[in-house]
C-alpha positions as CSV (number, residue, x, y, z in Angstrom):
1,X,19.0,-43.0,68.9
2,X,18.3,-46.7,69.1
3,X,21.3,-47.5,67.0
4,X,23.6,-45.3,69.2
5,X,22.4,-47.1,72.3
6,X,23.0,-50.5,70.7
7,X,26.5,-49.5,69.8
8,X,27.1,-48.6,73.5
9,X,25.8,-52.0,74.6
10,X,22.4,-50.8,75.9
11,X,20.0,-53.8,76.0
12,X,17.2,-53.5,73.4
13,X,14.4,-53.6,76.0
14,X,16.0,-50.7,77.9
15,X,16.4,-48.7,74.7
16,X,12.7,-49.2,73.9
17,X,11.7,-47.9,77.4
18,X,14.0,-44.9,77.1
19,X,12.8,-44.1,73.6
20,X,9.2,-44.4,74.8
21,X,9.9,-41.8,77.6
22,X,11.6,-39.5,75.0
23,X,8.6,-39.8,72.7
24,X,6.1,-39.1,75.5
25,X,8.0,-36.0,76.6
26,X,8.2,-34.7,73.0
27,X,4.5,-35.2,72.7
28,X,3.9,-33.0,75.8
29,X,2.5,-35.7,78.0
30,X,4.6,-34.6,81.0
31,X,4.0,-30.8,80.6
32,X,1.4,-30.5,83.3
33,X,2.7,-29.1,86.6
34,X,0.9,-30.3,89.8
35,X,1.1,-29.7,93.5
36,X,1.2,-33.4,94.4
37,X,4.9,-33.6,95.5
38,X,4.5,-30.5,97.8
39,X,1.2,-31.9,99.2
40,X,2.9,-35.3,100.0
41,X,6.0,-33.8,101.5
42,X,4.3,-31.0,103.3
43,X,6.9,-28.5,101.8
44,X,7.7,-27.1,98.4
45,X,9.3,-29.5,96.0
46,X,13.0,-29.1,95.1
47,X,13.6,-28.4,91.5
48,X,15.9,-30.6,89.4
49,X,18.6,-27.9,89.1
50,X,18.9,-27.6,92.9
51,X,19.1,-31.4,93.3
52,X,21.8,-31.7,90.6
53,X,23.8,-28.8,92.1
54,X,23.7,-30.5,95.6
55,X,24.5,-34.0,94.4
56,X,26.7,-33.3,91.3
57,X,29.7,-35.2,92.6
58,X,27.5,-38.3,93.2
59,X,26.3,-38.2,89.6
60,X,29.6,-37.5,87.8
61,X,32.4,-38.3,90.2
62,X,33.4,-34.6,90.0
63,X,34.2,-32.6,93.1
64,X,31.3,-30.4,94.3
């Protein structure tokens, strides 16, 4: 993955950070679900699928 990023012009330091995140996810370090966001917001958290559906055009330039 590092080589693919380098070919696309991704700076080395950024590739290392991104790969570190991937490794930590693969190791299950982000598997725990908490109520922190809901407690801070005072409402249920919005899941990623809903955010992406709402803001798809902003992420991809596609029409919503």
